[in-house]
C-alpha positions, 0 to 999 in steps of 0.5 A: 769591411769592403763594398763592391761597386760594379760599373757598367764598363764592367770594372769594379770598384772596392770602397772601405765601409766601416763597420756599425758600432752601439755604443754603451750610450746607445744600448737600452737599458734592457741590453745594459742589463743583460749584458756581461756585468749587467745590473742584478736586482735583488728582490726582498725575499733574497732572490736575485734577478736582471735588472728590468726597466720596464718595471720602473715605468710601470710602477711610475704609471700606476703612481700618476694613475692613482692621482690623475685616474683612468685618463693618465694611461692614454695621456701623452704628457704622461707617458712622454714623461713617464719614458723620460724620468725612466731613462734618467733613472737608468742612467744614474743607476748605470753611472754609479755601478758601470761594471754592473753588479748588484743593487736592492729593489729599496734603493731602486724605488728609492731613486724613483722617488727622488726622481718624481720629487726632482720632476716636481710631481709631488703628489704622484711622488706621494702617491707612490710613497703611500703605495709602498707603505701599504704593500710593506703593510701588506707583507708584515701582515702575510708574515703575521699570519704564516708565523702564527698559523696552525697546521690543517692537519694533526700529526701525532708522532710515535715515540721510542716507548710506543706512546703517540703525542701531536707534533710539537711545531712551535719547538721544531721553529724554535730548534730551526731558529736556533739553527739558523741564528747568526746565519747570512741567507739561511731561513727558519721557513724554508727548512721548517716547511720542506720538512712539514711536506715530509711528515705524516701522521704516525711518523717516528720521533726520531724520523722527524728529527732525521727530516729537518736534518735533510731538509737542511742539507739539500739546501748546502749546494743553493748556500753553504751557510746550511751546512752549519744549520744542517750540524745543528740539527744533528746535534738535536738528535745527538743530544736527545741520544746522549741525554737518553743514555742517562734517563735524563729528560730529552724533551728539553734538549735545544742549544739554549736549553741544553747550554744550561745543562752541560754541566749536570750532564757532564758529571752524570756522564762521568759518573754512568761510565764509570759506573759501566766501567768504560770510564776509570772510577778515579775520574769521579773524584774531580770536582765535576761541577767546575769542570762542566762549569767550564764548558763552553756550549756555544762552540757547537755552534762552529761545527759544520755538516760533515765536520760532525 
């Protein structure tokens, strides 16, 4: 960039002034975190957010307050120490991740503990550790309450024969749990909560199964693995139809339960198909129990939603 200076005699000179630059070392943690390739934090619920150095400073300040009391909030020593430790910790994180990327919140908190210990603030570090343990305990209690919580309003479902019965929430949880088993970034509550919000008293039994499938399907855009979960829930509907066709008990039809009954179902299906003249009667002459035992129910789990 050139700057023009005008003299009193009317002449002008051009002086080259180099443009100002902000180096990576001069940039604040906030600038580096939000710049392309910056650090992002994986929260405990799986969400990913931008790295925020202020949250580290707040956590350290709370630890000092727990040890030194309210006077620590106005202490210049505490303020300067927290600022210095926060900057050191951020420098270490960015140095270990020069190209940016993601880091789990637990790893950041481990580094906070380490920074406090290295600075000689052992009591503060202990207070921080105790705070983390207390928060962990609270999260566990909340999760346990949510797991065992009973629905506030009893929902009755209408079966195919017109009879009504209470919605079996525990069976739904087992069913969705099976559907989510082994899938990363897929949770039971995300499907079950959305399903229960859309149910009403007097809903048809088949519509409950359909609601589960739809809830899982709407999450595929956020996480592709929900496609496998949706397929497994759709298979629950197909299993019920298949068992009903053979007049078998449809109330016992989760993937694990069905795996134990495939051999029985296979033999009944061949015989039923032959009786209806849909299959050749000579098929009934085979060793159907042996063929049924060779079926591998775990292969059902390989389907995606579009595959069904």
